[in-house]
Backbone as CSV, one residue per row, in Angstrom:
resi,resn,N_x,N_y,N_z,CA_x,CA_y,CA_z,C_x,C_y,C_z
1,MET,-4.911,84.282,-18.281,-5.253,83.272,-19.533,-4.365,82.079,-19.034
2,ILE,-5.020,81.021,-19.774,-4.411,80.009,-19.553,-3.769,79.555,-21.296
3,CYS,-2.486,78.968,-21.048,-2.008,78.604,-22.611,-1.482,77.031,-21.719
4,ALA,-1.537,76.254,-23.004,-1.309,74.743,-23.190,0.091,74.250,-24.057
5,GLY,0.805,73.234,-23.191,1.535,72.566,-24.143,1.407,71.291,-24.312
6,ILE,1.475,70.696,-25.700,1.105,69.141,-25.731,2.602,68.548,-26.363
7,ASP,3.013,67.797,-25.605,4.315,67.075,-26.151,4.002,65.707,-26.831
8,ALA,3.742,65.627,-28.006,3.764,63.879,-28.454,4.542,63.290,-29.058
9,GLY,5.175,63.131,-27.672,6.471,62.169,-27.894,6.594,60.809,-28.549
10,SER,7.616,59.775,-29.087,7.211,58.587,-29.315,6.920,57.781,-28.472
11,ARG,7.187,57.822,-27.269,6.399,56.887,-26.398,5.436,57.259,-25.448
12,THR,5.473,58.427,-25.350,4.594,59.240,-24.007,4.091,60.601,-24.651
13,ILE,2.586,60.992,-24.226,2.106,61.946,-24.590,1.949,63.006,-23.211
14,LYS,2.575,63.973,-23.078,2.805,65.079,-22.361,1.781,66.088,-22.271
15,VAL,0.913,66.959,-21.203,0.153,68.151,-21.481,0.491,68.964,-20.155
16,ILE,0.466,70.118,-20.456,1.161,71.250,-19.392,0.630,72.319,-19.624
17,LEU,-0.618,72.880,-18.379,-1.493,74.102,-18.650,-0.365,75.028,-17.553
18,ILE,-0.483,76.438,-18.272,0.263,77.326,-17.363,-0.598,78.680,-17.288
19,ASP,-0.309,79.657,-16.079,-0.947,80.780,-16.612,-0.227,81.617,-16.945
20,ALA,-0.590,82.341,-18.287,0.108,83.067,-19.412,0.696,84.109,-18.940
21,GLU,0.670,84.686,-17.533,1.220,86.053,-17.118,2.066,85.897,-16.497
22,ASN,1.963,84.686,-15.333,3.087,84.632,-14.406,3.924,83.107,-14.540
23,VAL,3.756,82.494,-16.010,4.386,81.454,-16.354,4.486,80.398,-15.071
24,GLN,3.115,80.253,-14.544,3.363,79.027,-13.240,2.337,77.940,-13.964
25,VAL,2.876,76.920,-13.707,2.447,75.466,-14.116,1.010,75.231,-13.122
26,ILE,0.003,75.319,-13.988,-1.636,74.901,-13.063,-1.938,73.579,-12.969
27,ALA,-1.452,72.778,-14.508,-1.800,71.319,-14.269,-1.027,70.521,-15.035
28,LYS,-1.043,69.282,-15.006,-0.225,68.601,-15.931,-0.583,67.140,-16.108
29,GLY,-0.145,66.465,-17.271,-0.793,64.678,-16.927,0.142,64.164,-18.235
30,ILE,0.083,62.951,-18.227,1.291,62.151,-18.854,0.256,60.724,-19.357
31,THR,0.486,60.330,-20.567,-0.342,58.989,-20.949,0.692,58.371,-22.226
32,ASP,0.523,56.903,-22.087,1.496,56.274,-23.407,0.734,56.656,-24.646
33,GLN,1.825,56.648,-25.333,1.821,57.163,-26.868,1.208,55.900,-27.614
34,GLY,0.576,55.804,-28.729,-0.409,54.496,-29.438,-0.515,55.364,-30.845
35,VAL,-1.242,54.256,-31.538,-1.454,54.475,-33.183,-2.226,56.064,-33.295
36,GLU,-3.231,55.963,-32.423,-4.197,57.397,-32.415,-3.880,58.295,-31.938
37,GLN,-2.815,59.146,-32.077,-1.951,59.928,-31.647,-2.908,61.140,-31.337
38,ASN,-3.993,61.534,-32.234,-4.826,62.483,-31.611,-5.783,62.295,-31.023
39,ARG,-6.238,61.258,-30.958,-6.814,60.796,-29.908,-6.527,60.385,-28.512
40,LEU,-5.293,59.995,-28.470,-4.866,60.079,-27.080,-4.568,61.601,-26.224
41,ALA,-4.097,62.281,-27.531,-3.684,63.921,-27.056,-4.739,64.441,-26.535
42,LEU,-5.976,64.537,-27.430,-7.320,65.068,-27.187,-7.797,64.380,-25.917
43,GLY,-7.894,63.161,-25.568,-8.155,62.446,-24.485,-7.449,62.935,-23.268
44,LEU,-5.891,62.860,-23.381,-5.389,63.376,-21.797,-5.355,64.827,-21.723
45,PHE,-5.443,65.766,-23.008,-5.987,67.426,-22.694,-7.145,67.474,-21.929
46,LYS,-8.199,66.812,-22.276,-9.731,66.815,-21.956,-9.770,66.451,-20.269
47,LYS,-8.796,65.503,-20.067,-8.576,64.603,-18.753,-8.044,65.804,-17.759
48,VAL,-7.147,66.419,-18.259,-6.537,67.307,-17.428,-7.496,68.721,-17.124
49,LEU,-8.088,69.105,-18.057,-8.990,70.092,-18.031,-9.846,69.711,-16.898
50,LYS,-10.641,68.720,-17.244,-11.626,68.134,-16.045,-11.421,67.988,-14.870
51,LYS,-10.039,67.095,-14.412,-9.366,66.915,-13.333,-9.457,68.274,-12.362
52,ASN,-8.913,69.343,-13.322,-8.375,70.481,-12.637,-9.674,71.639,-12.513
53,GLY,-10.913,71.240,-13.250,-11.852,72.082,-13.172,-11.926,73.605,-13.934
54,ILE,-11.151,73.345,-15.271,-10.938,74.151,-16.215,-11.618,73.988,-17.497
55,ASN,-12.431,74.739,-18.024,-13.034,74.788,-19.288,-12.087,75.225,-20.658
56,LYS,-12.121,74.420,-21.284,-11.869,74.418,-22.619,-11.584,75.959,-23.403
57,LYS,-12.669,76.601,-23.058,-12.457,77.900,-23.509,-11.859,79.088,-22.514
58,ASP,-11.491,78.584,-21.620,-10.088,79.216,-20.761,-9.062,79.317,-21.178
59,VAL,-8.469,78.144,-22.157,-7.377,78.061,-22.638,-7.111,78.927,-23.840
60,ALA,-6.376,79.598,-23.583,-6.219,80.827,-24.972,-5.570,80.432,-26.469
61,ALA,-4.792,79.666,-26.007,-3.571,79.263,-26.978,-3.000,77.842,-26.725
62,VAL,-2.595,76.913,-27.694,-2.212,75.591,-27.594,-1.245,75.168,-28.805
63,VAL,0.228,75.013,-28.005,1.322,74.479,-28.686,1.719,73.246,-28.810
64,ALA,1.652,72.239,-29.958,2.069,71.225,-29.781,3.406,70.626,-30.253
65,THR,4.247,70.068,-29.505,5.616,69.730,-30.192,5.962,68.311,-30.275
66,GLY,7.068,67.803,-30.429,7.598,66.152,-30.155,6.943,65.703,-31.528
67,TYR,7.563,64.285,-31.255,7.288,63.401,-33.094,6.299,63.579,-33.307
68,GLY,5.388,63.568,-32.453,3.764,63.378,-33.411,3.001,64.724,-33.441
69,ARG,3.676,65.734,-33.019,3.189,67.231,-33.398,2.122,67.595,-34.377
70,ASN,2.201,67.006,-35.693,1.487,67.367,-36.534,0.229,67.132,-36.705
71,ALA,-0.025,65.822,-35.609,-1.308,64.940,-35.658,-1.907,65.450,-34.551
72,VAL,-1.537,66.556,-33.425,-2.575,67.041,-32.692,-3.275,67.998,-32.972
73,SER,-4.647,67.529,-33.395,-5.668,68.895,-34.095,-6.081,70.185,-33.240
74,ILE,-5.953,69.965,-32.079,-6.229,70.940,-31.153,-5.474,72.252,-31.198
75,ALA,-4.037,71.531,-31.493,-3.062,72.921,-31.661,-2.899,73.865,-32.423
76,ASP,-2.841,75.127,-31.854,-3.057,76.409,-32.865,-1.919,76.360,-33.567
77,THR,-0.603,75.963,-33.241,0.364,75.505,-34.097,1.690,75.067,-33.276
78,THR,2.905,74.509,-34.418,3.629,73.622,-34.055,5.016,73.939,-33.729
79,ILE,5.807,73.595,-32.926,7.107,74.253,-32.534,7.655,72.962,-32.541
80,THR,9.259,72.671,-32.997,10.013,71.753,-32.786,10.455,71.116,-31.457
81,GLU,10.598,70.168,-31.092,11.052,69.746,-29.550,12.249,70.301,-29.272
82,ILE,13.320,70.464,-30.000,14.411,71.134,-30.094,14.294,72.620,-29.354
83,THR,13.497,73.360,-30.063,13.091,74.810,-29.534,12.687,74.758,-28.192
84,CYS,11.506,73.639,-28.218,11.007,73.714,-26.993,11.582,73.505,-25.470
85,HIS,12.342,72.184,-25.670,13.216,71.642,-24.762,14.198,72.835,-24.181
86,ALA,14.734,73.295,-25.263,15.448,74.814,-24.873,14.717,76.060,-23.918
87,VAL,13.675,75.885,-24.553,12.570,77.203,-23.327,12.575,76.488,-22.544
88,GLY,12.061,75.484,-22.274,11.484,74.838,-20.904,12.892,74.585,-19.988
89,VAL,13.809,74.094,-20.754,14.988,74.161,-19.624,15.314,75.470,-19.050
90,HIS,15.625,76.378,-20.019,16.217,77.908,-19.659,14.907,78.606,-18.573
91,HIS,13.906,78.565,-18.743,12.815,78.813,-17.701,13.319,77.974,-16.215
92,LEU,13.883,76.768,-16.367,13.658,76.172,-15.050,14.804,76.447,-14.454
93,MET,15.935,76.505,-15.466,17.714,76.658,-15.054,18.315,77.488,-15.866
94,PRO,18.113,79.071,-15.517,18.681,79.800,-16.512,19.904,80.016,-17.011
95,GLU,20.532,79.332,-16.084,22.095,79.116,-16.355,22.544,78.147,-17.474
96,ALA,21.644,77.158,-18.071,21.751,76.213,-18.510,22.469,76.799,-19.716
97,MET,23.670,76.126,-20.159,24.276,76.256,-21.492,24.249,75.141,-22.640
98,THR,23.967,73.966,-21.923,24.080,72.586,-22.639,23.018,71.762,-22.533
99,VAL,22.340,71.178,-23.031,20.953,70.240,-23.083,21.373,69.081,-23.514
100,ILE,20.793,67.926,-22.916,21.150,66.427,-23.366,19.573,66.103,-23.228
101,ASP,19.152,65.407,-24.256,17.758,65.355,-23.922,17.635,63.919,-24.903
102,ILE,17.380,62.855,-23.961,17.251,61.307,-24.578,15.588,61.018,-24.327
103,GLY,15.068,60.700,-25.541,13.775,59.998,-25.329,13.743,58.567,-25.884
104,GLY,12.434,58.075,-26.121,12.230,56.888,-26.115,13.026,56.424,-27.617
105,GLN,13.045,57.172,-28.917,13.548,56.851,-29.935,14.584,57.965,-30.329
106,ASP,14.783,59.181,-29.752,15.935,59.782,-30.244,16.982,60.457,-29.286
107,ARG,17.929,61.279,-29.455,19.015,61.849,-28.628,19.025,63.003,-29.554
108,LYS,19.220,63.993,-28.325,19.429,65.338,-28.914,20.510,66.053,-28.045
109,LEU,21.419,66.684,-28.663,22.441,67.925,-27.974,22.124,69.406,-28.297
110,MET,21.869,70.032,-27.190,21.646,71.286,-27.980,22.779,72.128,-26.911
111,ARG,23.087,72.902,-27.446,24.162,74.430,-27.074,23.685,75.845,-27.070
112,LEU,23.618,76.377,-25.917,22.469,77.550,-25.765,23.343,78.607,-25.708
113,ASP,22.290,79.808,-25.865,23.523,81.327,-25.576,22.994,81.624,-24.283
114,ASN,23.257,82.769,-23.879,22.893,83.276,-22.438,21.903,83.602,-22.242
115,HIS,20.963,83.889,-23.412,19.499,83.919,-23.616,18.557,82.908,-23.810
116,GLY,19.156,81.973,-23.582,18.365,80.540,-23.689,17.990,80.037,-25.184
117,ARG,18.562,81.015,-25.969,18.289,80.487,-27.300,19.293,79.274,-27.927
118,VAL,19.185,78.393,-28.803,19.636,77.460,-29.375,20.900,78.141,-30.424
119,ARG,22.036,78.042,-29.874,22.969,78.118,-31.011,23.352,77.234,-31.931
120,ASP,23.424,75.756,-31.618,23.356,74.757,-32.661,23.073,73.616,-32.000
121,PHE,22.746,72.344,-32.400,22.169,71.184,-31.797,22.846,69.956,-32.934
122,ALA,22.826,68.670,-32.418,23.057,67.513,-32.823,21.994,66.547,-32.285
123,MET,21.301,65.831,-33.329,20.420,64.800,-33.302,20.608,63.483,-33.843
124,ASN,20.318,62.702,-33.148,20.254,61.251,-34.026,18.902,60.568,-33.639
125,ASP,18.127,60.558,-34.787,16.928,59.776,-34.762,16.719,58.443,-35.781
126,ARG,17.884,57.975,-36.268,17.836,56.863,-37.252,17.939,55.522,-36.427
127,CYS,18.308,55.549,-35.246,18.464,54.114,-34.263,18.118,54.298,-33.567
128,ALA,17.591,53.286,-32.801,17.144,52.974,-31.203,18.450,53.184,-30.354
129,ALA,19.477,52.944,-30.843,20.700,52.559,-29.875,20.773,53.946,-29.111
130,GLY,21.349,53.755,-27.765,21.433,55.609,-27.259,20.288,55.943,-26.842
131,THR,18.976,55.346,-26.956,17.779,55.881,-26.635,16.940,55.094,-25.350
132,GLY,16.160,55.406,-25.153,15.008,54.900,-24.173,14.761,53.567,-24.582
133,ARG,14.529,53.136,-25.918,14.260,51.809,-26.545,15.127,50.949,-26.302
134,PHE,16.483,51.293,-26.340,17.273,50.498,-25.984,17.429,50.075,-24.589
135,LEU,17.448,50.746,-23.557,17.134,50.333,-22.264,15.842,49.394,-22.017
136,GLU,14.732,49.455,-22.532,13.698,48.924,-22.718,13.978,47.450,-23.142
137,VAL,14.883,47.108,-24.286,15.273,46.410,-24.764,15.983,45.212,-23.892
138,VAL,17.121,46.129,-23.207,17.734,45.484,-22.212,16.800,44.765,-20.914
139,ALA,16.355,46.018,-20.603,15.365,45.313,-19.845,14.324,44.217,-20.034
140,GLU,13.618,43.929,-21.036,12.852,42.858,-21.497,13.779,41.760,-21.554
141,ARG,15.167,41.697,-22.276,15.941,40.600,-22.307,16.365,40.179,-20.895
142,LEU,16.728,40.679,-19.990,17.029,40.301,-18.717,15.859,39.858,-17.725
143,GLY,14.929,40.392,-18.241,13.301,40.095,-17.487,13.309,41.045,-16.357
144,VAL,14.052,42.066,-16.305,13.589,43.124,-15.069,12.725,44.234,-15.406
145,GLU,12.458,44.732,-14.432,11.599,46.385,-14.577,12.956,47.368,-14.924
146,LEU,12.376,48.245,-15.986,12.956,49.438,-16.350,13.920,50.200,-15.300
147,GLU,12.757,50.569,-13.933,13.260,51.241,-13.128,14.228,50.695,-12.302
148,SER,14.642,49.314,-12.439,15.546,48.574,-11.608,17.073,48.544,-12.402
149,LEU,17.208,48.953,-13.596,18.354,49.144,-14.286,19.338,49.813,-13.543
150,GLY,19.170,51.014,-12.636,20.059,51.852,-12.130,20.823,51.040,-11.083
151,ASP,19.993,50.920,-10.248,20.369,49.598,-9.420,21.261,48.730,-9.472
152,MET,21.003,48.154,-10.807,21.809,46.669,-11.149,23.210,47.434,-11.680
153,ALA,23.075,48.665,-12.524,24.295,49.098,-12.541,25.327,49.561,-11.627
154,ALA,24.682,49.911,-10.539,25.350,50.173,-9.478,26.286,49.535,-8.716
155,LYS,26.060,47.783,-9.018,26.540,47.020,-8.253,27.563,46.275,-9.495
156,SER,27.723,46.895,-10.508,28.694,46.296,-11.388,30.296,46.482,-10.885
157,ARG,30.932,45.741,-11.076,32.218,45.826,-11.256,33.175,45.676,-12.522
158,ASP,32.406,45.395,-13.297,33.269,45.261,-14.547,32.408,45.205,-15.745
159,PRO,31.894,46.396,-15.851,30.981,46.759,-17.074,31.502,46.601,-18.018
160,ALA,30.423,45.710,-19.121,31.053,44.883,-20.174,30.977,45.919,-21.619
161,ALA,31.719,45.852,-22.184,31.897,46.591,-23.470,30.994,46.079,-24.198
162,ILE,30.220,47.161,-24.899,28.774,47.051,-25.568,29.376,47.883,-27.234
163,SER,29.739,47.070,-28.274,30.051,47.952,-29.339,29.189,47.902,-30.750
164,SER,28.207,47.619,-30.592,27.468,47.412,-31.672,26.738,48.759,-31.843
165,MET,26.511,49.264,-32.840,25.963,50.339,-33.090,24.316,50.423,-33.269
166,CYS,24.202,49.535,-33.510,22.505,49.263,-33.946,22.075,48.257,-32.495
167,VAL,20.524,48.976,-32.340,19.879,48.349,-31.164,19.763,46.566,-31.575
168,VAL,19.437,46.308,-32.691,19.372,45.076,-33.245,20.661,44.268,-32.914
169,PHE,21.461,44.862,-33.177,22.850,44.149,-33.052,23.254,43.950,-31.525
170,ALA,23.138,44.978,-30.944,23.404,45.200,-29.317,22.786,44.444,-28.734
171,GLU,21.622,43.977,-28.954,20.304,42.911,-28.414,21.351,41.638,-28.938
172,THR,21.715,41.169,-29.997,22.622,39.980,-30.101,23.595,39.656,-29.451
173,GLU,24.482,41.012,-29.234,25.751,41.153,-28.325,25.347,40.779,-27.076
174,ILE,24.321,41.272,-26.385,23.851,41.096,-24.996,23.599,39.511,-24.460
175,ILE,23.197,38.983,-25.918,22.570,37.482,-25.657,23.919,36.817,-25.669
176,GLY,24.809,37.170,-25.999,26.094,36.695,-26.543,27.017,36.527,-24.913
177,LEU,26.464,37.872,-24.569,27.219,38.063,-23.037,26.888,37.347,-21.899
178,LEU,25.367,37.238,-21.869,24.930,36.428,-21.035,25.166,34.847,-21.128
179,ALA,25.381,34.418,-22.720,25.670,33.131,-22.697,27.121,32.804,-22.335
180,SER,27.595,33.749,-22.002,29.240,33.626,-21.868,29.175,33.530,-20.272
181,GLY,27.999,34.134,-19.610,28.458,33.856,-18.139,28.432,35.357,-17.616
182,THR,28.567,36.549,-18.437,28.428,37.954,-18.288,27.380,38.222,-16.817
183,ALA,27.606,38.724,-15.996,26.979,39.149,-15.134,25.717,40.115,-15.485
184,SER,24.589,40.339,-15.194,23.533,41.063,-15.614,23.697,42.909,-15.620
185,GLU,24.453,42.924,-13.937,24.688,44.236,-13.644,25.874,44.770,-14.573
186,ASP,26.883,43.855,-15.274,27.846,44.349,-15.896,27.414,44.807,-17.137
187,ILE,26.366,43.873,-17.961,25.662,44.302,-18.982,24.889,45.497,-18.785
188,VAL,24.222,45.841,-17.857,23.588,46.971,-17.933,24.387,47.863,-17.776
189,ALA,25.663,48.132,-17.154,26.523,49.161,-16.649,27.152,49.630,-18.126
190,GLY,27.495,48.301,-18.959,27.963,48.665,-20.102,26.987,49.160,-21.361
191,VAL,25.636,49.101,-21.084,24.791,49.551,-21.773,24.438,51.015,-21.641
192,GLN,24.431,51.634,-20.174,24.507,52.874,-19.784,25.619,53.454,-20.489
193,ALA,27.057,53.059,-20.331,28.147,53.589,-20.591,28.144,53.634,-22.217
194,SER,27.521,52.991,-22.918,27.235,52.866,-24.527,26.470,53.929,-25.001
195,ILE,25.655,54.106,-24.006,24.460,55.396,-24.268,25.437,56.739,-24.121
196,ALA,26.068,56.692,-22.961,26.666,57.697,-22.458,27.812,58.197,-23.797
197,ALA,28.527,57.188,-24.135,29.320,57.419,-25.182,28.985,58.016,-26.597
198,ARG,27.795,57.665,-27.084,26.945,58.179,-28.208,26.642,59.482,-28.051
199,ILE,26.286,59.902,-26.840,26.255,61.279,-26.255,27.761,62.154,-26.434
200,ILE,28.793,61.520,-26.366,29.991,62.035,-26.458,30.481,62.195,-27.872
201,SER,29.836,61.391,-28.691,30.369,61.111,-30.140,29.594,62.207,-30.929
202,MET,28.213,62.854,-30.062,27.644,63.904,-30.787,28.132,65.202,-30.448
203,ALA,28.499,65.000,-29.495,29.076,66.740,-28.512,30.541,66.730,-28.923
204,GLY,31.161,65.677,-29.064,32.592,65.941,-29.158,33.194,66.486,-27.647
205,ARG,34.243,66.839,-27.365,34.692,67.598,-26.042,34.131,69.046,-25.932
206,ASN,33.582,69.263,-26.892,33.111,70.734,-26.599,31.580,71.158,-26.337
207,VAL,31.684,70.748,-24.727,30.621,70.801,-24.027,30.955,71.673,-23.077
208,THR,29.803,73.062,-23.328,30.028,74.241,-22.198,28.770,73.674,-20.855
209,PRO,29.556,73.837,-19.832,28.891,73.708,-18.360,28.016,75.027,-18.097
210,PRO,26.695,75.073,-17.454,26.247,73.843,-17.083,25.203,72.917,-17.868
211,VAL,25.459,71.721,-17.701,24.979,70.629,-18.433,23.680,70.260,-17.817
212,ILE,22.815,70.145,-18.560,21.160,69.632,-18.213,20.971,68.770,-18.919
213,PHE,20.430,67.719,-18.088,19.962,66.261,-18.840,18.224,66.321,-18.507
214,THR,17.580,66.146,-19.766,16.284,66.078,-19.909,15.560,64.918,-20.728
215,GLY,14.450,64.289,-20.702,13.823,63.697,-21.597,13.556,62.242,-20.310
216,GLY,12.803,61.131,-20.818,12.527,60.101,-20.115,13.240,59.425,-19.598
217,VAL,14.780,59.277,-20.134,15.923,58.540,-20.010,16.722,59.162,-18.645
218,ALA,16.567,60.394,-18.753,16.890,61.401,-17.400,16.379,60.676,-16.259
219,MET,15.102,59.989,-16.214,14.604,59.439,-14.983,15.128,58.119,-14.469
220,VAL,15.981,57.445,-15.539,16.723,56.075,-15.312,17.563,56.208,-14.251
221,SER,18.015,55.877,-13.168,18.697,56.137,-12.266,20.360,55.498,-12.802
222,GLY,21.331,56.201,-12.592,22.655,55.770,-13.233,23.222,56.412,-14.630
223,MET,22.030,56.723,-14.997,22.154,57.472,-16.457,22.811,58.660,-16.161
224,ALA,22.774,59.858,-15.349,23.106,61.048,-15.467,24.486,60.760,-14.690
225,GLU,24.851,59.589,-14.178,26.214,59.347,-13.894,27.002,59.168,-14.706
226,ALA,26.603,58.111,-15.575,27.254,57.620,-16.679,27.358,58.892,-17.842
227,ILE,26.691,59.560,-17.960,26.942,60.809,-18.812,28.214,61.417,-18.408
228,GLN,27.801,61.921,-16.880,29.047,62.611,-16.287,30.336,62.166,-15.919
229,ALA,30.309,61.091,-16.109,31.822,60.286,-16.210,32.220,60.617,-17.519
230,ALA,31.357,59.985,-18.566,32.123,60.415,-20.271,32.323,61.457,-20.045
231,LEU,31.460,62.449,-19.793,32.304,64.124,-20.272,32.944,64.306,-19.105
232,GLY,33.076,63.978,-18.072,34.346,64.507,-17.104,33.710,65.847,-16.479
233,GLN,32.487,66.054,-16.343,31.871,67.327,-15.834,30.421,66.935,-15.187
234,THR,30.214,67.884,-14.342,28.761,67.766,-13.616,27.320,67.195,-14.569
235,VAL,26.407,66.808,-14.669,25.472,67.142,-15.313,24.330,66.709,-13.997
236,THR,23.474,67.685,-14.374,22.204,67.900,-13.589,20.838,67.529,-13.989
237,VAL,20.006,66.682,-13.718,18.586,66.593,-14.312,17.846,67.295,-14.028
238,SER,17.027,67.835,-14.975,16.439,68.790,-15.218,14.949,68.648,-14.199
239,PRO,14.432,69.477,-13.637,12.913,68.942,-12.533,12.106,68.314,-13.588
240,ASP,11.496,67.284,-13.095,10.264,66.431,-14.090,10.639,66.474,-15.263
241,PRO,11.800,65.863,-15.825,12.738,65.762,-17.119,11.516,65.514,-18.175
242,ARG,10.686,64.527,-18.028,9.727,64.410,-18.858,8.818,65.500,-19.499
243,MET,8.593,66.309,-18.839,7.526,67.218,-18.967,8.164,68.542,-19.612
244,THR,9.454,68.589,-19.810,10.255,69.841,-20.080,9.922,70.392,-21.389
245,GLY,9.493,69.529,-22.652,9.148,69.986,-23.815,7.733,70.497,-23.717
246,ALA,6.907,69.853,-23.252,5.674,70.172,-22.889,5.575,72.008,-22.337
247,LEU,6.445,72.028,-20.998,6.514,72.772,-20.510,6.948,74.325,-21.639
248,GLY,7.942,73.710,-22.117,8.559,74.870,-23.189,7.458,74.909,-24.332
249,ALA,6.704,74.451,-24.713,5.384,74.504,-25.676,4.422,75.428,-25.118
250,ALA,4.077,75.485,-24.007,3.283,75.955,-23.105,3.710,77.564,-22.860
251,ILE,5.083,77.445,-22.662,5.773,79.048,-22.743,5.539,79.919,-23.645
252,LEU,6.061,78.817,-24.957,6.171,79.425,-26.443,4.618,79.994,-26.725
253,ALA,3.522,79.253,-26.220,2.233,79.691,-26.760,1.817,80.961,-25.948
254,SER,2.096,80.970,-24.873,1.657,82.125,-23.924,2.541,83.522,-24.542
255,ARG,3.693,83.206,-25.057,4.605,84.163,-25.984,3.911,84.920,-26.975
256,GLN,3.234,83.702,-27.896,2.599,84.298,-29.371,1.613,84.783,-28.703
257,LEU,0.576,84.501,-27.566,-0.351,85.160,-27.328,-0.283,86.917,-26.827
258,ASN,0.724,86.567,-26.017,1.337,88.127,-25.624,1.643,88.873,-26.429
259,ALA,2.441,88.318,-27.597,2.790,88.960,-28.646,1.649,89.519,-29.903
260,ALA,0.416,88.866,-29.680,-0.684,89.156,-30.596,-1.536,90.278,-30.093
261,ASP,-1.102,90.621,-28.747,-1.888,91.555,-27.872,-1.327,92.480,-27.551
262,THR,0.121,92.660,-28.287,0.598,94.163,-28.243,0.650,94.895,-29.506
């Protein structure tokens, strides 16, 4: 049997199909988010099925998660991204005790127990500062590609101090730094350090290793190192970090299916 997880995030939509018996990934896909979330999610779902020669009737269960999960009409049920990311990370890296997830519009820190269940979590979704959107604003302001930010930060010799707690004010602060002659690489390094500092403010110093980094921002080079420096301990990027939530949703779909059969 096949189960599907759909992660309707704030910036992208992800779909994963797994074999429910051995929890192996069969297929996956990703597309940009937009206004018509349900249409985009259904379109991606059908595209993944067609590309891999799978019929819709062969998909026994679908779980949706993420920012737009309630808009996904094909889902049998919805589950929060906090639970789905924890399940996805635990499946890939069972030793994980702390999960840091930074997406396009929010950031989360989850503490897990020995069975991969969420003991507690902290989340900030009221401001884009400290999220992927912050990095996008910086890239736009500096006129560079998002993918190049990590290489720029690596060249910094004197990271700028970014003190604003709001992305709008932070952008104004960056404009001022540029006007004063601050190097672009120092601004980028300062922004990455600022995002890392916001994670520390959520977690305090009570972070149990191993620490796993997931979400789209985990793919930006330099971010894991910035968080690692702020925490003072090793931070490991989850395999294919953008897909962790969708994977967790698919696994939970398979568990619900198996429970119904027993």
